N, CA, C and O atoms as CSV, one atom per row, in Angstrom:
chain,resi,resn,atom,element,x,y,z
A,1,UNK,N,N,-45.122,32.769,-7.880
A,1,UNK,CA,C,-45.887,31.536,-7.641
A,1,UNK,C,C,-45.415,30.441,-8.678
A,1,UNK,O,O,-45.651,29.238,-8.562
A,2,UNK,N,N,-44.750,31.001,-9.654
A,2,UNK,CA,C,-45.266,30.167,-11.463
A,2,UNK,C,C,-44.653,29.295,-11.773
A,2,UNK,O,O,-44.598,28.653,-12.822
A,3,UNK,N,N,-43.832,29.187,-10.262
A,3,UNK,CA,C,-42.563,27.600,-10.810
A,3,UNK,C,C,-43.458,26.446,-9.914
A,3,UNK,O,O,-43.591,25.318,-10.390
A,4,UNK,N,N,-44.142,26.838,-8.416
A,4,UNK,CA,C,-44.676,26.733,-7.412
A,4,UNK,C,C,-46.452,25.738,-8.356
A,4,UNK,O,O,-47.038,24.697,-8.059
A,5,UNK,N,N,-46.672,26.712,-9.409
A,5,UNK,CA,C,-47.767,26.300,-9.848
A,5,UNK,C,C,-47.760,24.500,-11.125
A,5,UNK,O,O,-48.217,23.360,-11.217
A,6,UNK,N,N,-46.830,25.556,-11.827
A,6,UNK,CA,C,-45.490,24.466,-13.404
A,6,UNK,C,C,-45.016,22.815,-12.469
A,6,UNK,O,O,-44.965,21.649,-12.859
A,7,UNK,N,N,-44.750,23.443,-11.171
A,7,UNK,CA,C,-44.211,21.777,-10.416
A,7,UNK,C,C,-45.517,20.901,-10.004
A,7,UNK,O,O,-45.802,19.718,-10.193
A,8,UNK,N,N,-46.228,22.034,-9.327
A,8,UNK,CA,C,-47.620,21.236,-9.539
A,8,UNK,C,C,-48.406,20.760,-10.345
A,8,UNK,O,O,-48.994,19.807,-9.833
A,9,UNK,N,N,-48.682,20.933,-11.260
A,9,UNK,CA,C,-49.498,20.819,-12.367
A,9,UNK,C,C,-48.653,19.896,-13.137
A,9,UNK,O,O,-49.535,19.070,-13.376
A,10,UNK,N,N,-47.605,19.415,-13.704
A,10,UNK,CA,C,-47.007,18.724,-13.928
A,10,UNK,C,C,-47.034,16.798,-12.834
A,10,UNK,O,O,-46.831,15.619,-13.125
A,11,UNK,N,N,-47.362,17.483,-11.748
A,11,UNK,CA,C,-47.337,15.859,-11.043
A,11,UNK,C,C,-49.178,15.924,-10.928
A,11,UNK,O,O,-49.664,14.831,-11.218
A,12,UNK,N,N,-49.998,16.766,-10.643
A,12,UNK,CA,C,-51.532,16.738,-9.932
A,12,UNK,C,C,-52.540,16.904,-10.928
A,12,UNK,O,O,-53.659,16.399,-11.024
A,13,UNK,N,N,-51.782,17.895,-11.814
A,13,UNK,CA,C,-52.418,18.047,-13.199
A,13,UNK,C,C,-53.477,19.590,-12.985
A,13,UNK,O,O,-53.555,20.351,-12.021
A,14,UNK,N,N,-54.178,19.611,-14.311
A,14,UNK,CA,C,-54.185,20.845,-14.662
A,14,UNK,C,C,-55.426,21.691,-12.987
A,14,UNK,O,O,-56.417,21.202,-12.445
A,15,UNK,N,N,-54.572,23.257,-12.671
A,15,UNK,CA,C,-55.654,23.261,-11.613
A,15,UNK,C,C,-56.695,24.006,-12.050
A,15,UNK,O,O,-56.596,24.770,-13.010
A,16,UNK,N,N,-57.763,23.834,-11.374
A,16,UNK,CA,C,-59.179,23.689,-11.960
A,16,UNK,C,C,-59.852,25.216,-11.682
A,16,UNK,O,O,-60.516,26.049,-12.299
A,17,UNK,N,N,-59.228,25.030,-10.313
A,17,UNK,CA,C,-59.595,26.392,-9.456
A,17,UNK,C,C,-59.161,26.476,-8.159
A,17,UNK,O,O,-58.976,25.465,-7.482
A,18,UNK,N,N,-58.933,27.890,-7.641
A,18,UNK,CA,C,-58.353,27.905,-5.745
A,18,UNK,C,C,-59.474,29.479,-5.648
A,18,UNK,O,O,-60.009,30.366,-6.313
A,19,UNK,N,N,-59.229,28.812,-3.977
A,19,UNK,CA,C,-60.128,29.954,-3.044
A,19,UNK,C,C,-58.897,30.245,-2.203
A,19,UNK,O,O,-57.916,29.702,-1.694
A,20,UNK,N,N,-59.549,31.488,-2.358
A,20,UNK,CA,C,-58.782,32.934,-1.929
A,20,UNK,C,C,-59.157,32.771,-0.321
A,20,UNK,O,O,-60.233,32.417,0.160
A,21,UNK,N,N,-57.695,33.211,0.485
A,21,UNK,CA,C,-58.390,33.398,1.773
A,21,UNK,C,C,-58.944,33.957,2.407
A,21,UNK,O,O,-58.800,35.172,2.274
A,22,UNK,N,N,-60.143,33.364,3.740
A,22,UNK,CA,C,-61.288,33.989,4.004
A,22,UNK,C,C,-60.531,35.214,4.380
A,22,UNK,O,O,-59.337,35.380,4.626
A,23,UNK,N,N,-61.914,36.323,4.351
A,23,UNK,CA,C,-62.406,37.259,5.222
A,23,UNK,C,C,-61.518,37.436,6.404
A,23,UNK,O,O,-61.464,36.641,7.343
A,24,UNK,N,N,-60.356,39.275,6.218
A,24,UNK,CA,C,-59.700,38.934,7.591
A,24,UNK,C,C,-58.789,38.294,7.972
A,24,UNK,O,O,-58.453,38.366,9.154
A,25,UNK,N,N,-58.007,37.335,6.914
A,25,UNK,CA,C,-56.957,36.220,7.400
A,25,UNK,C,C,-55.847,37.139,7.118
A,25,UNK,O,O,-55.872,38.139,6.402
A,26,UNK,N,N,-54.811,36.619,7.831
A,26,UNK,CA,C,-53.429,37.074,8.027
A,26,UNK,C,C,-52.758,37.761,6.743
A,26,UNK,O,O,-52.590,36.762,6.044
A,27,UNK,N,N,-52.514,38.299,6.370
A,27,UNK,CA,C,-51.148,39.035,5.346
A,27,UNK,C,C,-49.916,38.009,5.204
A,27,UNK,O,O,-48.851,38.007,5.822
A,28,UNK,N,N,-50.544,36.827,3.847
A,28,UNK,CA,C,-49.741,36.420,3.490
A,28,UNK,C,C,-50.196,34.683,3.409
A,28,UNK,O,O,-49.625,33.801,2.767
A,29,UNK,N,N,-51.344,34.574,4.243
A,29,UNK,CA,C,-52.382,33.865,3.962
A,29,UNK,C,C,-52.195,32.868,2.792
A,29,UNK,O,O,-52.468,33.390,1.710
A,30,UNK,N,N,-51.794,31.547,2.713
A,30,UNK,CA,C,-51.881,31.165,1.688
A,30,UNK,C,C,-53.706,30.426,1.098
A,30,UNK,O,O,-54.814,30.291,1.617
A,31,UNK,N,N,-53.230,30.209,0.109
A,31,UNK,CA,C,-54.845,29.527,-1.026
A,31,UNK,C,C,-54.532,28.289,-1.096
A,31,UNK,O,O,-53.511,27.601,-1.097
A,32,UNK,N,N,-56.021,28.117,-1.174
A,32,UNK,CA,C,-55.912,26.407,-1.522
A,32,UNK,C,C,-56.495,26.532,-2.823
A,32,UNK,O,O,-57.405,27.340,-3.003
A,33,UNK,N,N,-55.952,25.637,-3.969
A,33,UNK,CA,C,-56.158,25.192,-4.965
A,33,UNK,C,C,-56.598,24.099,-5.396
A,33,UNK,O,O,-56.750,23.534,-4.314
A,34,UNK,N,N,-57.056,23.059,-6.468
A,34,UNK,CA,C,-57.626,22.174,-6.686
A,34,UNK,C,C,-57.286,21.505,-8.469
A,34,UNK,O,O,-57.855,21.827,-9.512
A,35,UNK,N,N,-56.286,20.611,-8.276
A,35,UNK,CA,C,-55.955,20.158,-9.243
A,35,UNK,C,C,-56.385,18.810,-9.836
A,35,UNK,O,O,-56.678,18.062,-8.904
A,36,UNK,N,N,-56.589,17.997,-11.453
A,36,UNK,CA,C,-57.352,17.146,-11.801
A,36,UNK,C,C,-56.757,17.071,-12.971
A,36,UNK,O,O,-56.115,17.855,-13.671
A,37,UNK,N,N,-57.240,15.503,-13.078
A,37,UNK,CA,C,-55.865,14.762,-14.243
A,37,UNK,C,C,-54.673,14.620,-15.066
A,37,UNK,O,O,-54.293,14.617,-16.237
A,38,UNK,N,N,-53.977,14.419,-12.971
A,38,UNK,CA,C,-52.603,14.120,-13.254
A,38,UNK,C,C,-52.330,13.193,-13.166
A,38,UNK,O,O,-53.159,12.376,-13.566
A,39,UNK,N,N,-50.959,12.624,-12.576
A,39,UNK,CA,C,-49.999,11.428,-13.209
A,39,UNK,C,C,-51.500,10.302,-12.564
A,39,UNK,O,O,-52.139,9.584,-13.333
A,40,UNK,N,N,-51.685,10.369,-11.587
A,40,UNK,CA,C,-52.659,9.654,-10.709
A,40,UNK,C,C,-53.944,9.545,-11.361
A,40,UNK,O,O,-54.729,10.465,-11.132
A,41,UNK,N,N,-54.408,8.402,-12.298
A,41,UNK,CA,C,-55.708,8.617,-13.117
A,41,UNK,C,C,-56.560,8.558,-11.736
A,41,UNK,O,O,-56.338,7.803,-10.789
A,42,UNK,N,N,-57.682,9.622,-11.851
A,42,UNK,CA,C,-58.865,9.208,-11.422
A,42,UNK,C,C,-58.932,10.029,-10.045
A,42,UNK,O,O,-59.930,9.836,-9.351
A,43,UNK,N,N,-58.107,10.791,-9.657
A,43,UNK,CA,C,-57.213,11.803,-8.152
A,43,UNK,C,C,-57.406,13.287,-8.766
A,43,UNK,O,O,-57.261,13.761,-9.893
A,44,UNK,N,N,-58.005,14.072,-6.859
A,44,UNK,CA,C,-58.360,15.175,-7.435
A,44,UNK,C,C,-57.516,15.573,-6.582
A,44,UNK,O,O,-57.680,15.248,-5.406
A,45,UNK,N,N,-56.338,16.422,-6.991
A,45,UNK,CA,C,-55.645,16.870,-5.279
A,45,UNK,C,C,-55.861,18.539,-5.237
A,45,UNK,O,O,-56.135,19.404,-6.069
A,46,UNK,N,N,-55.600,18.498,-3.900
A,46,UNK,CA,C,-56.182,20.002,-3.004
A,46,UNK,C,C,-54.275,20.362,-2.407
A,46,UNK,O,O,-53.602,19.365,-2.145
A,47,UNK,N,N,-53.731,21.517,-2.286
A,47,UNK,CA,C,-52.382,22.130,-2.115
A,47,UNK,C,C,-53.145,23.559,-1.780
A,47,UNK,O,O,-54.111,23.929,-2.448
A,48,UNK,N,N,-52.655,24.260,-0.767
A,48,UNK,CA,C,-51.442,25.014,-0.165
A,48,UNK,C,C,-50.920,25.987,-1.380
A,48,UNK,O,O,-50.367,25.298,-2.236
A,49,UNK,N,N,-50.926,26.738,-1.558
A,49,UNK,CA,C,-49.460,27.654,-2.635
A,49,UNK,C,C,-49.847,29.026,-1.879
A,49,UNK,O,O,-50.823,29.777,-1.878
A,50,UNK,N,N,-48.559,28.973,-1.219
A,50,UNK,CA,C,-48.232,30.385,-0.594
A,50,UNK,C,C,-47.674,29.964,1.281
A,50,UNK,O,O,-47.164,30.717,2.110
A,51,UNK,N,N,-47.913,29.012,1.354
A,51,UNK,CA,C,-47.575,28.581,2.827
A,51,UNK,C,C,-45.750,28.865,2.473
A,51,UNK,O,O,-44.961,29.750,2.806
A,52,UNK,N,N,-45.664,27.901,1.833
A,52,UNK,CA,C,-43.722,27.848,1.436
A,52,UNK,C,C,-43.153,29.408,2.004
A,52,UNK,O,O,-42.440,29.519,3.001
A,53,UNK,N,N,-43.564,30.432,1.259
A,53,UNK,CA,C,-43.504,31.870,2.234
A,53,UNK,C,C,-43.161,31.619,2.984
A,53,UNK,O,O,-41.934,31.568,3.071
A,54,UNK,N,N,-43.980,31.270,4.096
A,54,UNK,CA,C,-43.538,31.617,5.894
A,54,UNK,C,C,-42.673,30.663,6.038
A,54,UNK,O,O,-42.771,29.628,5.378
A,55,UNK,N,N,-41.613,30.880,6.994
A,55,UNK,CA,C,-40.467,30.085,7.255
A,55,UNK,C,C,-41.178,29.132,8.881
A,55,UNK,O,O,-41.608,29.819,9.807
A,56,UNK,N,N,-41.191,27.488,8.984
A,56,UNK,CA,C,-42.215,27.391,9.889
A,56,UNK,C,C,-41.172,26.728,10.811
A,56,UNK,O,O,-40.191,26.584,10.082
A,57,UNK,N,N,-40.903,26.299,11.907
A,57,UNK,CA,C,-40.255,25.978,12.649
A,57,UNK,C,C,-40.766,24.434,13.137
A,57,UNK,O,O,-41.935,24.050,13.193
A,58,UNK,N,N,-39.729,23.780,13.423
A,58,UNK,CA,C,-39.989,22.228,14.353
A,58,UNK,C,C,-39.346,21.871,15.586
A,58,UNK,O,O,-38.135,21.651,15.558
A,59,UNK,N,N,-40.120,21.763,16.901
A,59,UNK,CA,C,-39.632,21.535,18.056
A,59,UNK,C,C,-38.512,20.668,18.020
A,59,UNK,O,O,-37.441,21.075,18.469
A,60,UNK,N,N,-38.637,19.254,17.434
A,60,UNK,CA,C,-37.877,18.544,17.788
A,60,UNK,C,C,-36.717,18.194,16.618
A,60,UNK,O,O,-36.056,17.162,16.732
A,61,UNK,N,N,-36.538,18.974,15.658
A,61,UNK,CA,C,-35.390,19.117,14.804
A,61,UNK,C,C,-34.729,20.733,14.635
A,61,UNK,O,O,-33.834,21.234,13.954
A,62,UNK,N,N,-35.748,21.241,15.698
A,62,UNK,CA,C,-34.841,22.458,15.782
A,62,UNK,C,C,-34.365,23.273,14.288
A,62,UNK,O,O,-33.330,23.910,14.091
A,63,UNK,N,N,-35.615,22.981,13.246
A,63,UNK,CA,C,-34.922,23.521,12.337
A,63,UNK,C,C,-36.448,24.296,11.579
A,63,UNK,O,O,-37.575,23.854,11.800
A,64,UNK,N,N,-36.139,25.614,10.598
A,64,UNK,CA,C,-37.104,25.791,9.949
A,64,UNK,C,C,-37.376,24.901,8.800
A,64,UNK,O,O,-36.616,23.983,8.491
A,65,UNK,N,N,-38.995,25.320,7.871
A,65,UNK,CA,C,-38.982,24.467,6.965
A,65,UNK,C,C,-40.004,25.658,6.169
A,65,UNK,O,O,-40.642,26.653,6.516
A,66,UNK,N,N,-39.758,24.965,5.002
A,66,UNK,CA,C,-40.683,26.255,4.286
A,66,UNK,C,C,-41.553,24.897,3.262
A,66,UNK,O,O,-40.988,24.352,2.314
A,67,UNK,N,N,-42.751,24.607,3.638
A,67,UNK,CA,C,-44.337,23.602,3.385
A,67,UNK,C,C,-45.012,24.083,2.571
A,67,UNK,O,O,-45.037,25.305,2.424
A,68,UNK,N,N,-45.744,23.247,1.823
A,68,UNK,CA,C,-46.550,23.474,1.466
A,68,UNK,C,C,-47.810,22.166,2.049
A,68,UNK,O,O,-47.342,21.108,2.471
A,69,UNK,N,N,-49.229,22.337,2.027
A,69,UNK,CA,C,-49.682,20.850,2.149
A,69,UNK,C,C,-50.860,20.305,0.512
A,69,UNK,O,O,-51.518,20.570,-0.494
A,70,UNK,N,N,-50.463,19.656,1.201
A,70,UNK,CA,C,-50.928,18.737,0.150
A,70,UNK,C,C,-52.503,17.364,0.744
A,70,UNK,O,O,-52.524,16.795,1.835
A,71,UNK,N,N,-53.426,17.225,-0.221
A,71,UNK,CA,C,-53.986,16.266,0.491
A,71,UNK,C,C,-55.272,15.792,-1.275
A,71,UNK,O,O,-55.912,16.590,-1.960
A,72,UNK,N,N,-55.188,14.584,-1.391
A,72,UNK,CA,C,-55.839,13.850,-2.106
A,72,UNK,C,C,-57.099,12.593,-2.460
A,72,UNK,O,O,-56.811,11.533,-1.905
A,73,UNK,N,N,-57.789,12.564,-2.886
A,73,UNK,CA,C,-58.952,11.792,-3.255
A,73,UNK,C,C,-59.603,11.093,-4.622
A,73,UNK,O,O,-59.748,11.430,-5.797
A,74,UNK,N,N,-59.766,10.477,-4.189
A,74,UNK,CA,C,-60.805,9.638,-5.083
A,74,UNK,C,C,-61.536,10.285,-5.824
A,74,UNK,O,O,-62.647,10.426,-5.313
A,75,UNK,N,N,-61.365,11.106,-7.535
A,75,UNK,CA,C,-62.921,11.521,-7.624
A,75,UNK,C,C,-64.005,11.031,-7.941
A,75,UNK,O,O,-63.908,10.956,-9.166
A,76,UNK,N,N,-64.961,10.653,-7.670
A,76,UNK,CA,C,-66.258,10.068,-7.360
A,76,UNK,C,C,-66.926,11.114,-6.795
A,76,UNK,O,O,-67.750,10.457,-6.158
A,77,UNK,N,N,-67.160,12.131,-6.576
A,77,UNK,CA,C,-68.580,12.881,-6.328
A,77,UNK,C,C,-68.957,13.144,-7.554
A,77,UNK,O,O,-68.338,12.882,-8.586
A,78,UNK,N,N,-70.234,13.795,-7.416
A,78,UNK,CA,C,-71.232,14.578,-9.000
A,78,UNK,C,C,-70.654,15.902,-8.509
A,78,UNK,O,O,-69.815,16.460,-9.216
A,79,UNK,N,N,-70.973,16.358,-7.542
A,79,UNK,CA,C,-70.753,18.109,-6.844
A,79,UNK,C,C,-70.149,17.877,-6.290
A,79,UNK,O,O,-69.758,16.807,-5.825
A,80,UNK,N,N,-69.687,19.722,-6.101
A,80,UNK,CA,C,-69.161,19.911,-4.674
A,80,UNK,C,C,-67.285,19.791,-4.386
A,80,UNK,O,O,-67.054,18.733,-4.971
A,81,UNK,N,N,-66.604,20.036,-4.111
A,81,UNK,CA,C,-64.838,19.105,-3.611
A,81,UNK,C,C,-64.543,18.890,-2.210
A,81,UNK,O,O,-63.495,18.329,-1.890
A,82,UNK,N,N,-65.740,19.461,-0.975
A,82,UNK,CA,C,-65.973,17.497,-0.257
A,82,UNK,C,C,-64.897,18.842,0.801
A,82,UNK,O,O,-64.777,20.046,0.573
A,83,UNK,N,N,-64.397,18.163,1.719
A,83,UNK,CA,C,-63.632,18.890,3.221
A,83,UNK,C,C,-62.368,18.947,2.804
A,83,UNK,O,O,-61.731,19.756,3.478
A,84,UNK,N,N,-61.756,18.439,1.995
A,84,UNK,CA,C,-60.209,19.050,1.820
A,84,UNK,C,C,-59.958,20.795,1.957
A,84,UNK,O,O,-59.226,21.274,2.823
A,85,UNK,N,N,-60.700,21.613,0.949
A,85,UNK,CA,C,-59.797,22.419,0.847
A,85,UNK,C,C,-60.257,23.474,2.639
A,85,UNK,O,O,-59.636,24.441,3.079
A,86,UNK,N,N,-61.366,22.864,3.191
A,86,UNK,CA,C,-61.530,23.533,4.364
A,86,UNK,C,C,-60.540,23.105,5.448
A,86,UNK,O,O,-59.961,23.817,6.269
A,87,UNK,N,N,-60.477,21.804,5.270
A,87,UNK,CA,C,-59.308,21.334,6.139
A,87,UNK,C,C,-57.824,21.646,5.688
A,87,UNK,O,O,-56.980,21.279,6.505
A,88,UNK,N,N,-57.488,22.075,4.877
A,88,UNK,CA,C,-55.941,22.430,4.409
A,88,UNK,C,C,-56.233,24.032,4.916
A,88,UNK,O,O,-55.625,24.512,5.873
A,89,UNK,N,N,-56.978,24.586,4.347
A,89,UNK,CA,C,-57.315,26.092,4.665
A,89,UNK,C,C,-57.261,26.675,6.222
A,89,UNK,O,O,-57.055,27.851,6.520
A,90,UNK,N,N,-57.544,25.345,7.337
A,90,UNK,CA,C,-57.384,25.598,8.626
A,90,UNK,C,C,-56.398,25.300,9.255
A,90,UNK,O,O,-55.845,25.986,10.115
A,91,UNK,N,N,-55.999,23.905,8.750
A,91,UNK,CA,C,-54.396,23.444,9.175
A,91,UNK,C,C,-53.169,24.691,8.944
A,91,UNK,O,O,-52.469,25.171,9.835
A,92,UNK,N,N,-53.144,25.093,7.273
A,92,UNK,CA,C,-53.077,25.958,7.337
A,92,UNK,C,C,-52.483,27.437,8.198
A,92,UNK,O,O,-51.487,28.150,8.320
A,93,UNK,N,N,-53.505,27.319,8.533
A,93,UNK,CA,C,-54.141,29.123,9.811
A,93,UNK,C,C,-53.353,28.452,10.617
A,93,UNK,O,O,-52.290,28.204,10.047
A,94,UNK,N,N,-53.407,27.992,11.842
A,94,UNK,CA,C,-53.213,26.804,12.645
A,94,UNK,C,C,-51.290,27.043,12.638
A,94,UNK,O,O,-50.578,27.481,13.541
A,95,UNK,N,N,-51.032,26.711,11.696
A,95,UNK,CA,C,-49.165,26.892,11.263
A,95,UNK,C,C,-48.907,27.707,11.145
A,95,UNK,O,O,-47.789,27.963,11.592
A,96,UNK,N,N,-49.438,28.489,10.667
A,96,UNK,CA,C,-49.083,30.120,10.540
A,96,UNK,C,C,-49.242,31.003,11.905
A,96,UNK,O,O,-48.381,31.821,12.228
A,97,UNK,N,N,-50.258,30.800,12.571
A,97,UNK,CA,C,-50.936,31.561,13.680
A,97,UNK,C,C,-49.461,30.947,14.212
A,97,UNK,O,O,-48.450,31.650,14.205
A,98,UNK,N,N,-49.460,29.354,14.740
A,98,UNK,CA,C,-48.284,28.435,15.568
A,98,UNK,C,C,-47.078,29.511,15.408
A,98,UNK,O,O,-46.671,30.221,16.328
A,99,UNK,N,N,-46.574,29.510,14.068
A,99,UNK,CA,C,-45.087,29.285,13.808
A,99,UNK,C,C,-44.373,28.103,13.991
A,99,UNK,O,O,-43.312,28.084,14.615
A,100,UNK,N,N,-44.887,27.105,13.487
A,100,UNK,CA,C,-45.157,25.552,14.023
A,100,UNK,C,C,-45.216,24.913,12.829
A,100,UNK,O,O,-46.198,25.047,12.099
A,101,UNK,N,N,-43.875,23.933,12.408
A,101,UNK,CA,C,-43.907,23.165,11.050
A,101,UNK,C,C,-44.790,22.359,11.419
A,101,UNK,O,O,-45.219,22.523,12.561
A,102,UNK,N,N,-45.518,20.906,10.353
A,102,UNK,CA,C,-45.503,19.831,11.075
A,102,UNK,C,C,-45.345,19.160,9.665
A,102,UNK,O,O,-45.635,19.683,8.590
A,103,UNK,N,N,-44.707,17.600,9.917
A,103,UNK,CA,C,-43.572,16.298,9.309
A,103,UNK,C,C,-43.952,15.414,9.419
A,103,UNK,O,O,-44.490,15.088,10.478
A,104,UNK,N,N,-43.850,14.559,8.324
A,104,UNK,CA,C,-44.812,13.437,8.397
A,104,UNK,C,C,-44.370,12.876,9.454
A,104,UNK,O,O,-43.224,12.869,9.903
A,105,UNK,N,N,-45.783,12.165,10.041
A,105,UNK,CA,C,-46.052,11.270,10.791
A,105,UNK,C,C,-47.021,12.358,12.311
A,105,UNK,O,O,-47.862,12.030,13.147
A,106,UNK,N,N,-46.513,13.297,12.087
A,106,UNK,CA,C,-47.277,14.422,12.838
A,106,UNK,C,C,-48.596,14.393,13.096
A,106,UNK,O,O,-49.170,13.721,12.238
A,107,UNK,N,N,-49.476,14.919,14.073
A,107,UNK,CA,C,-50.442,14.398,14.634
A,107,UNK,C,C,-51.469,15.969,14.378
A,107,UNK,O,O,-51.034,16.990,14.910
A,108,UNK,N,N,-52.563,16.040,13.702
A,108,UNK,CA,C,-52.723,17.826,13.954
A,108,UNK,C,C,-54.138,17.684,14.393
A,108,UNK,O,O,-54.972,16.951,13.861
A,109,UNK,N,N,-54.292,18.331,15.247
A,109,UNK,CA,C,-55.559,18.016,15.871
A,109,UNK,C,C,-56.902,18.940,15.309
A,109,UNK,O,O,-56.894,20.136,15.603
A,110,UNK,N,N,-57.934,18.456,14.588
A,110,UNK,CA,C,-58.815,18.915,13.802
A,110,UNK,C,C,-60.253,19.759,14.890
A,110,UNK,O,O,-60.974,18.777,15.063
A,111,UNK,N,N,-60.518,20.203,15.167
A,111,UNK,CA,C,-61.953,20.543,15.600
A,111,UNK,C,C,-62.740,19.437,15.118
A,111,UNK,O,O,-62.615,18.703,14.138
A,112,UNK,N,N,-63.845,19.520,16.341
A,112,UNK,CA,C,-65.087,18.710,16.201
A,112,UNK,C,C,-66.041,18.707,15.145
A,112,UNK,O,O,-66.273,17.754,14.401
A,113,UNK,N,N,-66.695,20.067,15.119
A,113,UNK,CA,C,-67.319,20.206,13.785
A,113,UNK,C,C,-66.894,19.935,12.552
A,113,UNK,O,O,-65.744,19.836,12.124
A,114,UNK,N,N,-68.203,19.795,11.878
A,114,UNK,CA,C,-67.761,19.788,10.643
A,114,UNK,C,C,-69.052,20.095,9.654
A,114,UNK,O,O,-70.136,19.517,9.578
A,115,UNK,N,N,-68.394,21.495,8.752
A,115,UNK,CA,C,-69.289,21.500,7.893
A,115,UNK,C,C,-70.252,20.941,6.942
A,115,UNK,O,O,-69.765,20.031,6.272
A,116,UNK,N,N,-71.628,21.249,6.654
A,116,UNK,CA,C,-72.294,20.096,5.620
A,116,UNK,C,C,-71.972,20.169,4.776
A,116,UNK,O,O,-71.944,21.298,4.287
A,117,UNK,N,N,-71.495,19.027,3.988
A,117,UNK,CA,C,-70.945,19.112,2.482
A,117,UNK,C,C,-72.052,19.331,1.474
A,117,UNK,O,O,-73.184,18.848,1.501
A,118,UNK,N,N,-71.454,20.248,0.471
A,118,UNK,CA,C,-72.855,20.740,0.072
A,118,UNK,C,C,-73.481,19.405,-1.264
A,118,UNK,O,O,-74.592,19.524,-1.782
C-alpha cells in the first residue's frame, strides 16, 4: 500500500492519521485515513486505504472494479474530524459485504441515525 499512500499524499497532502477497522470487522476491511495540506488549499480529505484489494462488481456494467472512496471538506472545524471517517467506514463495509461496486452517480443510502459530533 505504500504506492497508494504516496499517490494520495501527492494530491491530498500529508497523511495525518488513520483509523483501524472496527473490532470484529471482516478480514481485509480497509482503513480510513485523513490528509491535509494538499493541492486544494484549506481542504481536509478522507480516503479508504485497502478497499481496492477487494474486486467489486457493478450490475449495470457487468464488470469488476477496484475502488477507494474519497471525501473532502473545508478545514474550518476547531476539533474532531466530523462524520466523514464514519461514513466512509460504513460505506466501505457495505460494499465489502455486498460485493457490489458504486460508480459516479450511484446513490448510497445511509442509516438515519448520526452519532453526535465531538
